[in-house]
VOBA-1610 file (N, C-alpha, C; in pm, whole numbers, padded with zeros to 5 digits, always signed):
BEGIN
Met+08945+05257+12453Met+08893+05393+12450Met+08893+05443+12306Lys+08792+05520+12272Lys+08771+05560+12133Lys+08808+05707+12113Ser+08924+05729+12055Ser+08965+05865+12020Ser+08916+05896+11879Lys+08941+06017+11834Lys+08910+06052+11695Lys+08990+05962+11603His+08926+05911+11497His+08993+05818+11406His+09116+05880+11340Ile+09110+06011+11312Ile+09220+06076+11241Ile+09350+06071+11321Leu+09340+06063+11453Leu+09460+06066+11536Leu+09548+05944+11513Lys+09489+05833+11469Lys+09567+05713+11441Lys+09658+05731+11319Lys+09623+05827+11233Lys+09700+05851+11111Lys+09798+05967+11125Met+09801+06031+11242Met+09883+06150+11262Met+09993+06122+11364Thr+10094+06205+11362Thr+10203+06195+11459Thr+10215+06327+11534Pro+10262+06324+11658Pro+10282+06449+11732Pro+10386+06537+11665Tyr+10379+06665+11696Tyr+10479+06760+11645Tyr+10618+06718+11692Gln+10712+06716+11597Gln+10849+06678+11629Gln+10939+06802+11627Pro+10977+06853+11744Pro+11067+06969+11747Pro+11206+06931+11700Gly+11285+07031+11666Gly+11423+07005+11626Gly+11502+06941+11738Lys+11610+06872+11702Lys+11692+06807+11803Lys+11749+06908+11902Gln+11752+06866+12028Gln+11804+06953+12133Gln+11957+06943+12137Thr+12020+07051+12177Thr+12166+07059+12172Thr+12234+06953+12258Glu+12181+06927+12376Glu+12246+06829+12464Glu+12241+06689+12405Asp+12131+06657+12337Asp+12120+06525+12273Asp+12225+06509+12163Val+12245+06613+12084Val+12342+06606+11974Val+12485+06599+12029Lys+12511+06673+12135Lys+12644+06667+12198Lys+12678+06524+12239Lys+12584+06459+12305Lys+12608+06322+12351Lys+12623+06226+12234Glu+12540+06241+12133Glu+12540+06148+12020Glu+12671+06151+11941Phe+12727+06272+11924Phe+12846+06285+11840Phe+12972+06321+11918Gly+12961+06322+12051Gly+13078+06351+12133Gly+13132+06491+12113Leu+13042+06588+12099Leu+13082+06726+12075Leu+13071+06808+12203Ser+13155+06908+12216Ser+13150+06995+12333Ser+13068+07121+12308Arg+13043+07152+12180Arg+12972+07275+12147Arg+12877+07249+12030Ile+12757+07302+12041Ile+12656+07289+11936Ile+12596+07426+11909Val+12575+07456+11782Val+12505+07579+11742Val+12370+07538+11684Lys+12263+07581+11747Lys+12129+07546+11702Lys+12075+07654+11609Leu+12055+07615+11483Leu+12001+07707+11383Leu+11880+07641+11316Ala+11792+07583+11400Ala+11682+07502+11347Ala+11544+07560+11374Ser+11531+07651+11470Ser+11397+07690+11514Ser+11366+07838+11498Asn+11451+07910+11424Asn+11427+08051+11393Asn+11417+08139+11517Glu+11498+08104+11619Glu+11505+08186+11740Glu+11598+08304+11717Asn+11584+08406+11799Asn+11669+08525+11787Asn+11805+08494+11852Pro+11914+08490+11775Pro+12045+08455+11833Pro+12101+08564+11923Phe+12038+08681+11923Phe+12087+08793+12004Phe+12013+08803+12137Gly+11933+08703+12169Gly+11866+08699+12299Gly+11738+08777+12302Tyr+11720+08858+12404Tyr+11599+08936+12422Tyr+11635+09066+12495Ser+11538+09152+12510Ser+11561+09284+12569Ser+11622+09275+12709Gly+11722+09358+12734Gly+11782+09366+12866Gly+11684+09412+12972Lys+11576+09480+12931Lys+11474+09524+13025Lys+11409+09405+13096Val+11399+09294+13025Val+11340+09173+13083Val+11430+09118+13194Asp+11559+09109+13165Asp+11655+09061+13266Asp+11658+09153+13388Asp+11658+09285+13361Asp+11665+09382+13471Asp+11547+09365+13566Tyr+11429+09343+13509Tyr+11310+09331+13592Tyr+11313+09203+13676Phe+11340+09091+13612Phe+11330+08963+13682Phe+11449+08936+13774Ser+11555+09014+13762Ser+11665+08999+13856Ser+11630+09062+13992Gly+11529+09150+13992Gly+11490+09216+14115Gly+11355+09169+14166Asp+11252+09177+14082Asp+11117+09139+14124Asp+11090+08992+14095Lys+11026+08927+14188Lys+10988+08787+14170Lys+10836+08779+14158Pro+10787+08722+14049Pro+10642+08710+14033Pro+10583+08615+14137Ala+10458+08639+14172Ala+10388+08554+14269Ala+10337+08430+14196Leu+10414+08323+14201Leu+10382+08204+14123Leu+10264+08125+14180Asn+10223+08157+14302Asn+10108+08089+14361Asn+09975+08153+14322Ile+09983+08262+14245Ile+09863+08336+14203Ile+09838+08313+14054Tyr+09712+08289+14017Tyr+09679+08273+13876Tyr+09714+08401+13799Pro+09754+08385+13673Pro+09782+08504+13592Pro+09655+08581+13558Asp+09673+08701+13509Asp+09560+08783+13465Asp+09501+08721+13339Gly+09382+08665+13351Gly+09319+08598+13237Gly+09283+08691+13123Tyr+09279+08820+13150Tyr+09246+08918+13045Tyr+09372+08979+12985Thr+09488+08951+13043Thr+09616+09004+12995Thr+09609+09157+12988Ser+09563+09220+13095Ser+09524+09361+13093Ser+09638+09457+13058Glu+09752+09448+13131Glu+09861+09543+13108Glu+09915+09533+12966Leu+09944+09412+12924Leu+09997+09392+12789Leu+09894+09431+12685Arg+09770+09402+12711Arg+09662+09437+12618Arg+09657+09589+12595Thr+09666+09664+12703Thr+09661+09810+12692Thr+09783+09863+12616Ala+09901+09813+12652Ala+10024+09859+12588Ala+10025+09826+12439Leu+09980+09706+12406Leu+09982+09663+12266Leu+09878+09739+12184Ser+09761+09763+12243Ser+09659+09838+12169Ser+09705+09980+12141Asn+09778+10040+12237Asn+09832+10175+12216Asn+09940+10175+12108Lys+10025+10074+12111Lys+10135+10069+12015Lys+10084+10044+11872Leu+09981+09960+11861Leu+09929+09924+11729Leu+09818+10018+11681Gly+09767+10101+11770Gly+09660+10193+11732Gly+09527+10122+11709Ile+09497+10024+11794Ile+09373+09948+11781Ile+09301+09948+11917Ser+09179+09897+11917Ser+09103+09885+12041Ser+09153+09764+12121Glu+09145+09773+12253Glu+09181+09659+12339Glu+09092+09538+12311His+08972+09563+12261His+08876+09456+12236His+08905+09382+12105Gln+09009+09424+12035Gln+09044+09358+11908Gln+09155+09254+11924Leu+09194+09224+12048Leu+09307+09137+12074Leu+09266+09007+12143Ile+09336+08899+12104Ile+09328+08773+12176Ile+09470+08722+12194Phe+09502+08672+12313Phe+09637+08626+12342Phe+09641+08475+12354Gly+09757+08419+12317Gly+09772+08274+12323Gly+09908+08233+12374Asn+09918+08108+12411Asn+10044+08048+12454Asn+10128+08023+12328Gly+10180+08134+12273Gly+10238+08134+12139Gly+10126+08146+12036Thr+10161+08185+11914Thr+10056+08190+11811Thr+10009+08050+11775Asp+10088+07948+11809Asp+10041+07811+11790Asp+09904+07791+11854Glu+09888+07844+11975Glu+09760+07825+12043Glu+09650+07905+11976Val+09681+08023+11923Val+09579+08101+11854Val+09534+08027+11727Val+09629+07962+11659Val+09595+07879+11544Val+09499+07767+11588Gln+09531+07705+11699Gln+09445+07598+11752Gln+09306+07651+11787Ile+09301+07768+11847Ile+09174+07829+11885Ile+09088+07855+11761Ile+09150+07908+11657Ile+09076+07933+11532Ile+09022+07803+11475Gly+09106+07699+11477Gly+09061+07570+11427Gly+08943+07516+11505Arg+08948+07527+11637Arg+08839+07477+11720Arg+08710+07556+11697Ala+08723+07684+11668Ala+08606+07770+11652Ala+08543+07760+11513Tyr+08625+07738+11410Tyr+08574+07752+11273Tyr+08587+07627+11186Leu+08653+07523+11235Leu+08671+07403+11153Leu+08605+07283+11217Tyr+08538+07202+11134Tyr+08465+07086+11182Tyr+08431+06999+11061Pro+08384+06877+11081Pro+08351+06790+10967Pro+08248+06853+10874Gly+08277+06843+10744Gly+08186+06899+10644Gly+08233+07029+10584Val+08333+07094+10648Val+08389+07216+10591Val+08533+07190+10551Asn+08589+07283+10473Asn+08729+07270+10434Asn+08806+07397+10462Thr+08937+07385+10457Thr+09026+07499+10478Thr+09133+07498+10371Val+09172+07616+10324Val+09266+07630+10213Val+09396+07690+10265Met+09508+07633+10219Met+09639+07681+10263Met+09741+07652+10154Ala+09858+07714+10166Ala+09969+07686+10075Ala+10038+07557+10117Thr+10124+07506+10030Thr+10214+07398+10068Thr+10346+07417+09993Pro+10463+07416+10062Pro+10473+07401+10206Pro+10441+07532+10279Thr+10392+07516+10400Thr+10367+07631+10487Thr+10374+07583+10631Phe+10339+07667+10725Phe+10345+07631+10866Phe+10257+07510+10891Pro+10311+07397+10937Pro+10236+07272+10942Pro+10122+07267+11042Gln+10120+07358+11139Gln+10014+07351+11241Gln+09876+07388+11186Tyr+09871+07459+11074Tyr+09740+07486+11012Tyr+09673+07353+10976Lys+09747+07271+10903Lys+09694+07142+10859Lys+09670+07049+10977His+09765+07047+11068His+09758+06958+11184His+09628+06980+11262Asn+09599+07106+11292Asn+09479+07136+11370Asn+09351+07115+11290Ala+09356+07142+11161Ala+09238+07121+11077Ala+09200+06974+11072Leu+09299+06887+11058Leu+09271+06743+11053Leu+09213+06693+11185Ile+09265+06743+11296Ile+09213+06703+11427Ile+09066+06740+11440Glu+09028+06856+11384Glu+08889+06902+11394Glu+08799+06835+11291Gly+08855+06754+11202Gly+08773+06680+11106Gly+08745+06754+10978Ala+08811+06867+10954Ala+08790+06944+10832Ala+08873+06889+10717Glu+08827+06911+10595Glu+08905+06875+10476Glu+09013+06982+10454Val+09133+06938+10416Val+09244+07031+10391Val+09271+07038+10241Lys+09269+07160+10188Lys+09299+07182+10047Lys+09428+07261+10037Glu+09533+07198+09982Glu+09665+07258+09975Glu+09698+07301+09832Val+09751+07422+09821Val+09788+07478+09691Val+09939+07502+09691Pro+10014+07434+09601Pro+10161+07447+09602Pro+10207+07592+09581Thr+10312+07629+09653Thr+10372+07761+09633Thr+10443+07765+09498Ile+10468+07884+09450Ile+10543+07905+09326Ile+10672+07979+09362Asn+10784+07910+09348Asn+10914+07967+09387Asn+10913+08019+09531Gly+10840+07950+09616Gly+10835+07986+09757Gly+10727+08085+09794Tyr+10652+08134+09695Tyr+10548+08234+09719Tyr+10409+08170+09709His+10314+08223+09787His+10176+08177+09779His+10121+08196+09637Asp+10054+08095+09587Asp+09982+08104+09461Asp+09841+08154+09493Leu+09826+08283+09505Leu+09699+08340+09549Leu+09585+08315+09450Pro+09607+08327+09317Pro+09499+08291+09224Pro+09457+08145+09239Gly+09556+08057+09258Gly+09526+07915+09278Gly+09448+07891+09406Met+09478+07966+09509Met+09406+07952+09635Met+09263+08002+09621Leu+09242+08108+09546Leu+09106+08157+09522Leu+09025+08051+09447Glu+09090+07984+09351Glu+09020+07880+09276Glu+08983+07761+09364Ala+09063+07737+09467Ala+09038+07622+09555Ala+08922+07647+09651Ile+08885+07773+09669Ile+08775+07807+09760Ile+08642+07763+09700Asp+08557+07701+09784Asp+08423+07663+09739Asp+08323+07697+09849Asn+08201+07648+09832Asn+08094+07683+09927Asn+08116+07624+10066Asn+08206+07527+10077Asn+08232+07464+10206Asn+08358+07516+10275Thr+08422+07616+10215Thr+08545+07670+10274Thr+08511+07763+10390Asn+08576+07739+10503Asn+08554+07824+10620Asn+08673+07912+10654Val+08796+07862+10629Val+08916+07935+10669Val+09022+07924+10558Val+09088+08038+10531Val+09205+08041+10443Val+09323+08090+10524Trp+09436+08020+10513Trp+09557+08055+10588Trp+09659+08117+10494Leu+09707+08235+10529Leu+09814+08303+10455Leu+09929+08329+10550Cys+10041+08263+10528Cys+10158+08280+10613Cys+10254+08376+10543Ser+10267+08497+10596Ser+10345+08598+10525Ser+10426+08683+10622Pro+10561+08671+10618Pro+10640+08583+10533Pro+10614+08435+10562Asn+10628+08354+10458Asn+10591+08214+10469Asn+10701+08131+10536Asn+10659+08042+10622Asn+10749+07945+10683Asn+10715+07809+10622Pro+10808+07744+10547Pro+10953+07756+10558Pro+11024+07831+10446Thr+10952+07890+10351Thr+11022+07945+10234Thr+11070+08088+10254Gly+11002+08166+10338Gly+11044+08303+10365Gly+10981+08408+10276Gly+10900+08365+10175Gly+10842+08460+10081Gly+10732+08544+10141Leu+10731+08672+10109Leu+10632+08768+10159Leu+10524+08791+10054Ile+10400+08799+10098Ile+10291+08836+10007Ile+10292+08988+09990Pro+10317+09038+09868Pro+10321+09183+09849Pro+10186+09249+09879Arg+10193+09374+09916Arg+10074+09449+09960Arg+09960+09442+09858Asn+09987+09476+09733Asn+09881+09479+09632Asn+09819+09341+09610Asp+09903+09238+09612Asp+09853+09102+09593Asp+09762+09060+09708Phe+09799+09097+09829Phe+09716+09062+09944Phe+09579+09127+09934Phe+09576+09258+09907Phe+09448+09327+09903Phe+09362+09282+09785Asp+09428+09247+09674Asp+09353+09192+09561Asp+09288+09059+09602Phe+09363+08979+09678Phe+09311+08850+09723Phe+09192+08866+09817Ile+09207+08948+09919Ile+09101+08958+10019Ile+08976+09027+09963Glu+08995+09112+09863Glu+08879+09173+09797Glu+08799+09067+09721Lys+08869+08970+09662Lys+08803+08866+09582Lys+08753+08750+09668Cys+08808+08736+09788Cys+08769+08625+09876Cys+08630+08654+09934Pro+08539+08556+09933Pro+08406+08579+09992Pro+08417+08628+10136Ser+08334+08722+10173Ser+08345+08787+10303Ser+08302+08699+10419Asp+08239+08584+10389Asp+08200+08494+10497Asp+08304+08385+10523Ile+08422+08399+10463Ile+08533+08305+10485Ile+08640+08376+10567Leu+08683+08313+10674Leu+08784+08372+10760Leu+08920+08366+10690Val+08988+08480+10682Val+09123+08487+10626Val+09219+08514+10740Val+09312+08419+10762Val+09410+08432+10869Val+09544+08471+10807Leu+09592+08590+10840Leu+09721+08639+10793Leu+09822+08621+10907Asp+09906+08521+10895Asp+10002+08488+10999Asp+10131+08567+10974Glu+10155+08667+11059Glu+10272+08754+11045Glu+10373+08730+11157Ala+10405+08604+11182Ala+10500+08570+11289Ala+10635+08639+11271Tyr+10672+08663+11145Tyr+10802+08725+11114Tyr+10785+08870+11069Phe+10676+08931+11112Phe+10641+09066+11069Phe+10755+09165+11086Glu+10823+09162+11199Glu+10926+09262+11230Glu+11043+09257+11133Tyr+11068+09140+11073Tyr+11181+09125+10981Tyr+11150+09170+10838Ala+11023+09180+10805Ala+10983+09202+10666Ala+10999+09349+10623Asp+11015+09369+10494Asp+11031+09501+10435Asp+10900+09578+10445Thr+10900+09686+10519Thr+10778+09763+10540Thr+10727+09828+10411Gln+10814+09839+10311Gln+10773+09904+10186Gln+10683+09815+10102Ile+10691+09683+10123Ile+10611+09593+10038Ile+10512+09506+10117Gln+10529+09491+10247Gln+10436+09406+10320Gln+10302+09477+10339Pro+10194+09402+10345Pro+10062+09463+10361Pro+10049+09535+10496Asp+09988+09652+10494Asp+09958+09721+10619Asp+09817+09679+10661Ala+09799+09547+10672Ala+09665+09490+10691Ala+09601+09535+10821Leu+09681+09564+10921Leu+09629+09604+11051Leu+09541+09728+11041Gln+09571+09813+10946Gln+09495+09938+10931Gln+09360+09918+10863His+09334+09795+10820His+09212+09769+10741His+09119+09667+10806Leu+09136+09644+10936Leu+09054+09544+11004Leu+08906+09583+11010Asn+08878+09710+11014Asn+08738+09752+11019Asn+08669+09730+10885Lys+08747+09736+10779Lys+08690+09711+10646Lys+08671+09563+10621Tyr+08771+09483+10660Tyr+08766+09339+10635Tyr+08730+09267+10765Lys+08601+09247+10784Lys+08552+09186+10908Lys+08592+09039+10921Asn+08637+08979+10810Asn+08673+08837+10809Asn+08823+08815+10821Leu+08898+08916+10862Leu+09044+08906+10869Leu+09093+08892+11013Val+09183+08797+11035Val+09254+08782+11162Val+09404+08789+11133Ile+09476+08870+11208Ile+09621+08884+11193Ile+09689+08822+11315Leu+09788+08737+11292Leu+09861+08672+11400Leu+10004+08727+11409Arg+10048+08754+11532Arg+10187+08796+11556Arg+10237+08731+11685Thr+10367+08738+11706Thr+10426+08666+11818Thr+10540+08742+11883Phe+10570+08705+12007Phe+10689+08756+12077Phe+10802+08653+12074Ser+10784+08543+12001Ser+10882+08435+12000Ser+11000+08460+11906Lys+10981+08538+11802Lys+11083+08551+11698Lys+11172+08673+11724Ala+11138+08787+11668Ala+11224+08905+11681Ala+11241+08948+11827Tyr+11138+08932+11908Tyr+11146+08975+12048Tyr+11226+08877+12135Gly+11250+08758+12084Gly+11338+08663+12153Gly+11280+08596+12276Leu+11146+08586+12285Leu+11084+08526+12404Leu+11023+08389+12374Ala+11087+08313+12288Ala+11032+08183+12246Ala+11009+08090+12364Gly+11095+08096+12465Gly+11083+08007+12580Gly+10966+08038+12671Leu+10906+08156+12655Leu+10794+08195+12742Leu+10659+08173+12676Arg+10658+08155+12544Arg+10536+08121+12470Arg+10426+08225+12488Ile+10432+08330+12410Ile+10321+08426+12409Ile+10311+08491+12271Gly+10190+08488+12217Gly+10161+08549+12088Gly+10019+08605+12093Tyr+09974+08661+11981Tyr+09841+08723+11985Tyr+09779+08729+11847Gly+09649+08747+11846Gly+09574+08768+11724Gly+09501+08901+11731Val+09481+08963+11616Val+09410+09091+11608Val+09299+09077+11504Ala+09180+09120+11538Ala+09066+09113+11447Ala+08964+09218+11487Asn+08850+09221+11419Asn+08747+09318+11457Asn+08679+09277+11587Lys+08611+09371+11649Lys+08554+09350+11783Lys+08446+09242+11785Glu+08381+09219+11672Glu+08274+09120+11668Glu+08330+08978+11662Leu+08448+08962+11605Leu+08504+08829+11585Leu+08576+08776+11709Ile+08643+08864+11781Ile+08724+08823+11897Ile+08644+08746+12002Pro+08522+08789+12040Pro+08449+08714+12143Pro+08424+08568+12106Arg+08405+08539+11978Arg+08384+08400+11937Arg+08509+08315+11963Leu+08625+08376+11941Leu+08749+08304+11967Leu+08774+08292+12117Asp+08739+08394+12191Asp+08762+08393+12336Asp+08681+08285+12406Val+08568+08246+12349Val+08489+08137+12407Val+08571+08008+12410Val+08656+07988+12311Val+08736+07866+12297Val+08863+07873+12380Arg+08913+07993+12403Arg+09040+08011+12474Arg+09031+07966+12619Gly+09138+07904+12667Gly+09145+07866+12807Gly+09150+07989+12896Pro+09098+07984+13018Pro+09084+08103+13102Pro+09216+08165+13148Phe+09321+08087+13169Phe+09449+08141+13215Phe+09561+08086+13124Asn+09552+08116+12996Asn+09637+08048+12897Asn+09774+08111+12877Thr+09799+08229+12931Thr+09934+08287+12923Thr+09982+08318+13065Ser+10105+08285+13094Ser+10156+08298+13230Ser+10185+08443+13268Ser+10191+08467+13398Ser+10224+08601+13448Ser+10363+08644+13401Ile+10457+08550+13402Ile+10594+08581+13360Ile+10597+08619+13212Ala+10526+08542+13129Ala+10524+08572+12986Ala+10461+08708+12959Gln+10352+08739+13027Gln+10284+08867+13007Gln+10376+08983+13043Lys+10446+08974+13157Lys+10533+09083+13200Lys+10652+09096+13107Ala+10712+08985+13067Ala+10827+08990+12977Ala+10789+09052+12843Ala+10673+09014+12791Ala+10628+09070+12663Ala+10604+09220+12675Leu+10548+09262+12788Leu+10523+09405+12811Leu+10654+09483+12809Leu+10756+09431+12877Leu+10886+09498+12882Leu+10955+09496+12746Ala+10947+09381+12677Ala+11010+09369+12545Ala+10947+09466+12445Leu+10818+09486+12460Leu+10745+09575+12368Leu+10796+09719+12377Glu+10851+09755+12493Glu+10898+09892+12515Glu+11038+09917+12456Asp+11109+09809+12423Asp+11250+09821+12386Asp+11269+09819+12234Asp+11238+09930+12169Asp+11254+09938+12024Asp+11400+09928+11982Asn+11490+09974+12067Asn+11632+09968+12031Asn+11679+09825+12011Phe+11635+09735+12099Phe+11675+09595+12085Phe+11622+09537+11955Ile+11495+09562+11925Ile+11435+09509+11803Ile+11507+09562+11679Asn+11529+09692+11676Asn+11595+09753+11559Asn+11736+09700+11540Asp+11808+09682+11650Asp+11944+09630+11642Asp+11943+09485+11593Ser+11852+09403+11645Ser+11843+09263+11605Ser+11814+09251+11456Ile+11720+09330+11408Ile+11680+09322+11267Ile+11794+09369+11177Ser+11862+09477+11217Ser+11973+09528+11138Ser+12085+09425+11128Arg+12118+09363+11240Arg+12224+09261+11239Arg+12181+09139+11158Asn+12056+09098+11176Asn+12005+08984+11100Asn+12017+09007+10950Asn+11975+09124+10906Asn+11976+09153+10762Asn+12118+09155+10706Lys+12210+09212+10783Lys+12350+09219+10738Lys+12411+09079+10729Ile+12387+08996+10831Ile+12443+08861+10832Ile+12377+08776+10724Lys+12248+08792+10706Lys+12177+08715+10604Lys+12229+08750+10465Gln+12253+08877+10440Gln+12306+08919+10310Gln+12442+08857+10284Ser+12525+08851+10386Ser+12657+08790+10373Ser+12645+08640+10344Phe+12551+08574+10412Phe+12529+08431+10390Phe+12477+08406+10249Glu+12390+08491+10202Glu+12339+08477+10065Glu+12452+08490+09963Gln+12543+08584+09985Gln+12658+08601+09895Gln+12744+08476+09894Phe+12763+08416+10012Phe+12840+08292+10019Phe+12771+08180+09941Leu+12640+08164+09960Leu+12567+08058+09889Leu+12574+08078+09739Asn+12565+08203+09695Asn+12581+08231+09552Asn+12719+08191+09501Ser+12821+08211+09585Ser+12959+08182+09543Ser+12983+08033+09522Ile+12906+07947+09593Ile+12923+07802+09573Ile+12811+07744+09486Gly+12724+07832+09436Gly+12621+07789+09342Gly+12503+07717+09403Trp+12475+07741+09531Trp+12360+07680+09596Trp+12240+07774+09592His+12127+07724+09547His+12006+07805+09538His+11944+07824+09677Phe+11885+07940+09698Phe+11808+07965+09820Phe+11686+08048+09782Tyr+11583+08040+09864Tyr+11459+08111+09837Tyr+11464+08253+09892Asp+11399+08345+09821Asp+11388+08482+09870Asp+11325+08479+10009Ser+11384+08552+10103Ser+11335+08545+10240Ser+11328+08682+10304Gln+11211+08709+10365Gln+11190+08832+10441Gln+11183+08796+10590Thr+11272+08705+10633Thr+11266+08652+10768Thr+11407+08645+10827Asn+11419+08569+10936Asn+11551+08544+10996Asn+11598+08401+10965Phe+11557+08349+10851Phe+11604+08218+10806Phe+11608+08213+10654Leu+11680+08113+10603Leu+11683+08086+10459Leu+11653+07940+10435Leu+11572+07911+10335Leu+11551+07775+10288Leu+11649+07752+10174Val+11744+07662+10196Val+11856+07644+10104Val+11844+07510+10034Ser+11851+07509+09901Ser+11852+07385+09824Ser+11989+07319+09837Thr+11992+07189+09861Thr+12116+07116+09884Thr+12143+07018+09771Pro+12270+06997+09735Pro+12303+06905+09626Pro+12286+06759+09665Ile+12268+06731+09792Ile+12231+06599+09840Ile+12100+06615+09915Ser+12042+06508+09964Ser+11914+06520+10033Ser+11927+06610+10156Gly+11817+06673+10191Gly+11818+06758+10310Gly+11853+06680+10434Glu+11808+06555+10441Glu+11837+06471+10558Glu+11988+06445+10569Lys+12053+06418+10455Lys+12197+06392+10458Lys+12275+06519+10491Ala+12229+06632+10438Ala+12294+06760+10471Ala+12277+06791+10620Phe+12158+06765+10671Phe+12130+06783+10813Phe+12223+06697+10897Gln+12242+06571+10857Gln+12327+06479+10931Gln+12473+06526+10930Tyr+12521+06569+10814Tyr+12659+06617+10801Tyr+12682+06738+10892Leu+12589+06830+10891Leu+12603+06951+10973Leu+12596+06918+11122Gln+12509+06823+11157Gln+12502+06779+11297Gln+12636+06726+11345Glu+12696+06643+11263Glu+12824+06583+11300Glu+12932+06688+11317Asn+12910+06805+11256Asn+13007+06914+11266Asn+12959+07026+11359Gly+12860+06996+11442Gly+12822+07089+11548Gly+12714+07189+11518Phe+12639+07170+11407Phe+12532+07263+11373Phe+12401+07188+11353Ile+12296+07238+11417Ile+12163+07180+11399Ile+12080+07273+11311Val+12034+07222+11198Val+11942+07294+11110Val+11816+07209+11097Arg+11722+07251+11014Arg+11600+07173+10996Arg+11597+07116+10854Pro+11595+06983+10839Pro+11589+06924+10705Pro+11454+06952+10640Gly+11456+06983+10512Gly+11334+07021+10442Gly+11236+06908+10421Glu+11283+06784+10428Glu+11193+06671+10407Glu+11077+06673+10506Gly+11103+06715+10629Gly+10998+06723+10730Gly+10912+06847+10719Leu+10949+06937+10630Leu+10876+07063+10612Leu+10798+07066+10481Gly+10801+06955+10408Gly+10733+06950+10280Gly+10815+07007+10166Ser+10947+07018+10186Ser+11034+07073+10083Ser+11161+06988+10073Pro+11154+06875+10002Pro+11269+06783+09995Pro+11394+06849+09935Asn+11509+06794+09972Asn+11639+06840+09920Asn+11667+06985+09954Thr+11626+07022+10074Thr+11655+07156+10125Thr+11687+07145+10275Val+11747+07250+10328Val+11757+07267+10473Val+11715+07410+10505Arg+11645+07425+10617Arg+11609+07560+10663Arg+11711+07601+10768Val+11777+07712+10741Val+11886+07758+10827Val+11847+07891+10893Thr+11838+07891+11024Thr+11816+08016+11098Thr+11943+08100+11089Ile+11928+08230+11072Ile+12043+08319+11070Ile+12095+08335+11213Gly+12218+08292+11237Gly+12278+08302+11369Gly+12359+08429+11384Asn+12442+08435+11488Asn+12526+08554+11506Asn+12644+08550+11409Glu+12721+08657+11408Glu+12827+08673+11307Glu+12929+08559+11312Ala+12978+08527+11431Ala+13082+08424+11444Ala+13030+08287+11404Asp+12910+08252+11449Asp+12855+08121+11417Asp+12831+08105+11267Met+12787+08210+11202Met+12760+08200+11058Met+12889+08191+10977Arg+12995+08254+11024Arg+13125+08238+10956Arg+13171+08093+10966Glu+13155+08034+11085Glu+13194+07894+11103Glu+13107+07802+11018Leu+12978+07830+11011Leu+12888+07750+10929Leu+12929+07754+10783Gln+12967+07871+10735Gln+13008+07884+10595Gln+13132+07799+10566Glu+13224+07793+10659Glu+13342+07709+10639Glu+13304+07562+10628Ile+13211+07518+10712Ile+13167+07378+10710Ile+13091+07349+10581Leu+13004+07441+10539Leu+12930+07421+10415Leu+13023+07419+10294Tyr+13129+07498+10300Tyr+13224+07499+10188Tyr+13293+07362+10177Gln+13332+07305+10292Gln+13393+07172+10292Gln+13294+07068+10242Met+13171+07083+10279Met+13065+06994+10231Met+13050+07006+10079His+13052+07128+10031His+13043+07155+09887His+13157+07087+09811Leu+13279+07095+09864Leu+13393+07031+09799Leu+13378+06879+09798Lys+13334+06822+09908Lys+13318+06676+09916Lys+13211+06627+09819Val+13104+06704+09805Val+12999+06665+09709Val+13056+06668+09567Asn+13130+06773+09534Asn+13189+06785+09400Asn+13289+06676+09370Glu+13357+06627+09475Glu+13457+06522+09457Glu+13397+06383+09466Gly+13265+06377+09486Gly+13197+06247+09495Gly+13218+06177+09626Leu+13267+06249+09726Leu+13293+06189+09857Leu+13170+06193+09948Leu+13070+06269+09905Leu+12947+06282+09983Leu+12830+06280+09886Thr+12748+06178+09895Thr+12637+06164+09799Thr+12507+06133+09872
//
């Protein structure tokens, strides 16, 4: 059977190691997973309250239009219901954009390192990928503008960027999109939007009518804590959404995910508390890293990309053996680093103790 030739050169997405696998491998009774940027504080209690009483009708197809959530989200964001598209996580919206706008003969521009699914989907669709290295973890926007040519169809901006955490400042973003040709789709991926500093992040949502070529992506997987239900969305002008909807599967988000997202959207107290705790714990972790002389990238997210004195793979292995799963930077395009999700207070204190012992062993030449 003849598949696309590019698939022979690619590998499937490799998720972080699961806790049960690590427990068995190292004979551990407890594992702390800090590899996937999940919310360590769970999700809104409103979700639990609802599903402990009402049971969804699993024999019935979900609402293919996502009506209730669509209305609630449009009211909260101050946009039209016709400006929204929903996906099985923003991963699927990325895939939808790729299917709609990328094909052989065109190219797409992105940072490196950045969220790997941009490149993954572009290669599957047969498009050329043009990568522009980040500068100290930040998008090189002038370099990305230079990379654009007559065959460019899509530009990806991940802000805050995964895996580095750097945010594109408001003025820089608007300078970029003003200079970017209006017939090129600009995708602003704001998966970590809720964590970012509102004083400097672009208020791009308010300018969708001006920039007809802009799509904004957001998710319920991160700050809202619904990663296991897989639901995210894109926002764009009314003319662009129907083109994406043609590609979208008819029942691509489940009834459970839609209801949970609707309830989570109502619980501002949970979001505010999660972000406040995240920022406080992250600041404490940054102070610890400074005390042992380990570099980390500026981050407007719930994770830090930390430079390690040994390879990221070896640091990952050491932490695994001591009950912590992080993500080695080698697989993220950032060698000699690990990406560490900010966990709860107790787990991060324990992690710091383990990292300190690791730091001592490296200095004594016992770990290389």
